[in-house]
C-alpha positions in Angstrom: 124.4 95.6 105.8 120.9 95.8 104.5 117.8 96.8 106.4 114.4 95.8 105.3 111.2 97.4 106.7 107.8 96.0 106.0 104.6 98.0 106.2 100.9 97.6 105.5 99.8 94.7 107.7 96.6 94.8 109.7 93.2 93.3 110.3 90.8 92.6 107.4 87.7 90.6 106.8 87.7 87.5 104.6 87.5 88.4 101.0 89.2 91.7 101.6 92.6 93.1 100.4 95.8 94.3 101.9 99.0 95.6 100.3 102.3 95.0 102.0 105.5 96.8 101.0 109.1 96.2 101.9 111.5 99.1 101.8 115.2 98.3 101.5 118.0 100.6 102.8 119.9 100.3 99.6 119.4 99.7 95.9 117.5 96.4 95.2 118.7 96.3 91.6 121.5 94.0 92.4 119.7 91.8 94.9 119.8 88.2 93.9 116.4 87.3 95.2 113.7 89.0 97.1 110.6 87.4 98.4 107.8 87.2 101.0 107.6 84.6 103.7 104.9 84.1 106.2 104.7 82.2 109.5 101.4 81.2 111.1 101.2 80.2 114.8 102.7 76.7 115.3 103.9 76.5 111.7 107.2 76.8 109.9 108.0 79.9 108.0 107.2 79.4 104.3 108.2 81.2 101.1 105.1 81.9 99.1 106.0 84.7 96.7 109.2 86.0 95.3 111.5 87.2 92.5 114.1 84.6 91.5 117.6 85.4 90.4 116.4 85.8 86.8 113.7 88.3 87.9 110.9 85.9 87.3 108.1 85.7 89.8 107.2 82.6 91.7 104.1 81.9 93.8 103.1 79.1 96.2 100.0 77.2 95.2 98.1 78.6 98.2 98.3 82.2 96.9 98.4 81.8 93.1 95.8 84.0 91.5 95.2 86.0 94.7 98.5 87.6 95.5 100.8 89.7 93.2 104.4 90.6 93.9 105.9 93.7 92.3 109.1 95.7 92.6 110.1 99.3 92.1 113.8 99.6 91.7 113.7 103.4 91.8 112.1 103.3 95.2 114.0 100.2 96.5 110.7 98.6 97.4 109.0 95.3 96.8 105.2 95.1 97.4 102.7 92.4 97.7 99.1 92.9 96.7 96.9 90.4 98.5 93.3 90.0 97.3 90.6 87.6 98.3 92.1 87.0 101.7 91.2 84.0 103.7 91.4 83.3 107.4 94.2 80.8 106.6 96.3 83.7 105.3 96.6 84.9 108.9 100.3 85.0 109.8 103.3 87.2 110.4 104.7 88.3 107.0 108.4 88.8 106.4 110.3 90.3 103.6 113.5 88.5 102.7 116.4 89.4 100.4 119.5 87.6 99.3 122.4 90.0 98.8 126.0 89.9 98.1 127.9 92.1 100.5 131.3 90.5 100.3 129.6 87.1 100.7 126.0 86.0 100.1 123.8 86.7 103.0 120.0 86.6 103.7 118.4 89.6 105.3 115.0 89.8 106.9 112.6 92.5 107.9 111.0 92.6 111.3 107.7 91.2 110.1 104.2 92.6 109.9 101.1 90.9 111.3 98.2 90.1 108.9 95.0 88.9 110.5 92.0 87.8 108.4 88.8 87.4 110.2 86.0 85.1 109.1 
């Protein structure tokens, strides 16, 4: 089993910044993929930033140039620096990891609310 705990959400004005972090209960070094999803009210959950199986970073068009994902294997954390936030970034943000624990499985954090006011 893997537990993921997000932190760092909150309320910010448009144009501001927030930093989210996801702490894993075990080493992330062997995780196949890790990423951030978000779900706005009435919308589907979407993947917008992540590390692929090769370690390369990927971003959705809506966040390119504004958000940066990083990882610290020593601290078992993945963080998301969000700059130039827009009201449309308002959503619940979830950390996700794909891990092999006898079989491949996806794990999710509990989510953290990000609200961007105009």
